[in-house]
C-alpha positions in Angstrom: -12.5 16.2 -12.0 -9.0 16.8 -11.0 -9.2 19.2 -8.2 -12.3 17.1 -7.1 -10.4 14.2 -6.6 -7.1 16.2 -5.5 -9.4 17.5 -2.7 -10.9 14.1 -2.2 -7.6 12.5 -1.4 -6.4 15.3 0.5 -9.4 15.0 3.0 -8.7 11.2 3.1 -5.2 11.5 3.8 -5.7 14.2 6.9 -8.5 12.3 8.6 -9.4 9.0 6.3 -12.6 7.5 5.0 -15.2 9.2 7.6 -13.7 12.5 6.7 -15.0 12.5 3.1 -18.3 13.7 2.9 -20.0 15.6 0.0 -20.6 18.3 2.2 -17.1 18.7 3.6 -15.4 18.1 0.0 -17.7 20.8 -1.8 -16.5 23.0 1.4 -12.8 22.6 0.4 -13.9 23.3 -3.3 -16.0 26.4 -2.9 -19.0 24.8 -4.2 -22.2 23.2 -3.7 -23.0 19.6 -3.0 -24.9 19.0 -5.8 -21.8 20.1 -8.7 -20.0 16.8 -7.1 -22.7 14.6 -8.8 -21.6 15.9 -12.1 -18.5 13.7 -11.6 -19.4 11.2 -9.2 -22.7 8.9 -8.5 -22.0 7.7 -5.1 -19.8 7.9 -2.0 -18.3 4.8 -3.1 -17.6 5.5 -6.6 -15.8 8.8 -5.2 -13.6 6.4 -3.0 -12.7 4.3 -5.8 -11.7 7.5 -7.8 -9.9 8.8 -5.2 -8.0 5.8 -4.6 -7.1 5.8 -8.7 -6.3 9.3 -8.7 -3.4 8.4 -6.1 -2.2 5.3 -8.7 -1.5 7.9 -11.5 1.0 9.6 -9.3 2.8 5.9 -8.8 2.6 5.3 -12.7 4.5 8.9 -13.0 7.0 7.7 -10.6 7.2 4.1 -12.5 7.9 6.0 -15.5 11.1 7.8 -14.1 12.4 4.1 -13.0 15.7 3.3 -15.0 15.1 0.5 -17.3 16.3 -2.8 -15.9 17.6 -5.9 -17.9 15.9 -8.2 -15.4 12.5 -8.2 -14.9 12.1 -9.5 -11.5 14.5 -6.1 -10.6 11.7 -4.2 -12.5 8.7 -5.7 -10.5 10.8 -4.8 -7.3 11.4 -1.2 -8.5 7.5 -1.0 -9.2 6.4 -2.7 -6.2 8.6 -0.1 -3.7 6.8 2.8 -6.1 3.4 1.3 -5.4 4.3 0.7 -1.4 5.5 4.4 -1.2 2.3 5.7 -2.1 0.2 3.3 0.0 1.9 3.1 3.0 1.0 6.5 4.7 -2.5 6.1 3.2 -4.4 3.5 5.3 -7.9 4.0 3.5 -6.4 3.3 0.2 -5.7 -0.3 0.3 -9.4 -1.2 0.9 -10.2 0.7 -2.5 -7.3 -0.5 -4.4 -8.9 -2.5 -7.7 -11.9 -2.6 -6.2 -13.8 -1.5 -9.2 -11.5 -1.7 -12.5 -14.0 -0.1 -14.6 -13.7 3.0 -12.7 -10.1 2.5 -12.0 -8.0 2.7 -15.0 -4.8 3.8 -13.4 -4.7 0.8 -10.7 -5.3 -1.6 -13.5 -2.4 0.0 -15.5 -0.2 -0.6 -12.5 -1.4 -4.3 -12.6 -0.7 -4.6 -16.0 3.0 -3.3 -15.3 3.8 -6.1 -13.1 2.3 -8.5 -15.2 4.2 -7.4 -18.3 7.3 -8.2 -16.3 6.1 -11.5 -15.0 5.4 -12.4 -19.0 9.2 -12.4 -19.7 9.8 -15.0 -17.1 9.6 -18.7 -18.0 5.9 -19.5 -16.4 2.8 -20.5 -17.2 0.0 -18.4 -17.7 -1.5 -19.9 -14.5 1.8 -19.1 -12.9 2.2 -15.7 -14.1 -1.7 -14.8 -12.9 -0.8 -15.9 -9.4 2.7 -14.5 -9.2 1.4 -10.6 -10.3 -1.3 -11.3 -8.0 1.3 -12.2 -5.1 3.3 -9.4 -5.6 0.6 -6.8 -5.5 -1.5 -8.2 -2.7 1.8 -8.4 -0.9 2.5 -4.7 -0.9 -1.0 -3.4 -0.8 -1.6 -5.6 2.3 1.7 -4.9 4.1 1.1 -1.0 3.1 -2.4 -1.4 4.5 -1.1 -3.2 7.8 1.6 -0.5 8.2 -0.5 2.5 7.6 -2.9 1.5 10.6 -3.9 4.0 13.0 -1.0 4.2 15.6 -2.0 4.0 19.2 -3.3 7.0 20.7 -0.2 7.9 22.8 1.8 8.0 19.9 -1.0 10.2 18.5 -1.1 12.8 21.2 2.7 12.7 21.5 3.0 11.1 25.1 5.3 8.4 23.7 7.1 7.7 20.4 6.9 4.5 18.3 10.0 3.2 19.7 8.6 3.6 23.0 5.6 1.3 22.4 7.8 -1.1 20.3 10.2 -1.5 23.5 7.0 -2.0 25.6 6.0 -4.8 23.2 9.3 -6.5 23.2 9.5 -6.4 27.2 6.1 -8.6 27.0 7.4 -11.0 24.4 10.7 -11.1 26.7 8.5 -11.7 30.0 6.7 -15.1 28.2 7.6 -18.8 29.1 10.8 -19.0 26.7 9.9 -22.9 26.2 6.1 -22.0 24.9 7.6 -19.0 22.7 10.9 -19.6 21.6 10.2 -17.5 18.5 9.0 -14.5 20.3 12.1 -14.4 22.8 14.6 -15.0 19.5 13.1 -12.1 17.6 11.9 -9.4 20.4 15.3 -7.3 20.2 14.7 -7.4 16.1 11.3 -6.2 16.6 12.1 -3.6 19.0 13.0 -0.3 16.7 12.7 -2.0 13.8 12.5 -0.2 10.5 8.8 -1.2 8.9 10.1 0.2 5.2 13.0 -2.1 5.8 10.8 -5.7 6.7 8.3 -4.6 3.6 11.8 -4.5 1.5 12.9 -7.9 3.2 9.6 -9.8 2.6 9.3 -8.4 -1.1 12.9 -9.9 -1.6 12.0 -13.3 -0.1 8.5 -13.0 -2.2 10.8 -12.2 -5.6 13.4 -14.7 -4.5 11.2 -17.8 -4.6 9.4 -16.2 -8.1 13.1 -16.1 -9.3 13.6 -20.0 -8.4 10.3 -20.7 -9.8 11.0 -19.1 -13.5 14.8 -20.8 -13.3 16.4 -17.8 -13.6 
């Protein structure tokens, strides 16, 4: 099962969900298609288990994190580790915790976030909302950033910064009175760092949680 999941994730990382077929996976494994059905009953189950296979690495990374006295600091560290695993895998966001019956590792990641929330002075409903908000933010932003870049970036005719600069120039050309915000942030947008942007948003979310819990 380990080798099946490892190769399934490799196929997904290389070319996305369309590339993961039972025939392609069998070819990678040097076996017949029928043998894969010993492990999974359908492509949907294969995708769910592949996503959960990645979460096993997240759990290993989290276990190596130094202990933090502040639960919000712990939450931030777990969220950053989760983001690192998902950001380069645009396929993963759609399958994260889609079926917790076949995704125990994803459930454990959610549990780890929840255990930090339990250390805060919040109601049970507030804890549910807090843990869900953190997980949702991480997966959502990572999936968004992991989208296929423009074709000109893929084929090497332009860099990411070239594309961002062009978009920023389009914003600068807009009417300043109608789009004052876009004018203000155009320079910040051009050449921004995606990981830095993610961490800034995460810190805003956690700062709100800190205020809510009175810490």
